[in-house]
C-alpha positions in Angstrom: -40.8 -65.8 49.3 -40.9 -69.1 51.2 -44.1 -71.2 51.4 -44.3 -73.8 54.1 -47.0 -76.5 54.1 -47.4 -78.4 57.3 -49.1 -81.8 57.0 -50.2 -83.5 60.2 -50.6 -87.3 59.7 -51.8 -90.4 61.5 -52.0 -93.7 59.6 -51.8 -92.1 56.2 -49.2 -94.4 54.6 -51.6 -95.1 51.7 -52.1 -91.4 50.9 -49.1 -89.3 51.9 -47.0 -89.9 48.9 -49.8 -89.1 46.5 -50.5 -85.9 48.4 -46.9 -84.7 48.4 -46.5 -85.4 44.7 -49.6 -83.3 44.0 -48.3 -80.5 46.1 -44.9 -80.6 44.2 -46.8 -80.6 40.9 -48.0 -77.1 41.8 -44.4 -75.9 41.1 -44.4 -73.4 44.0 -41.1 -71.5 44.2 -39.5 -71.7 47.7 -41.8 -74.5 48.8 -41.0 -76.5 52.0 -43.2 -79.4 53.2 -43.1 -80.5 56.8 -44.8 -83.8 57.6 -45.5 -84.3 61.3 -46.5 -87.8 62.2 -48.2 -88.8 65.4 -46.5 -92.1 65.9 -48.5 -94.0 63.3 -48.3 -97.8 63.6 -48.8 -98.1 59.8 -45.3 -96.8 58.9 -46.3 -93.4 57.7 
């Protein structure tokens, strides 16, 4: 079974890496993470 997590972001450069690492630490089989950024000026 595939699990897809969609993360909408805007100016989350300081937080996104930490969040993704925590999600991967859950060891979910078949995991896909889709990060959708809304043209953040901070380089997200």
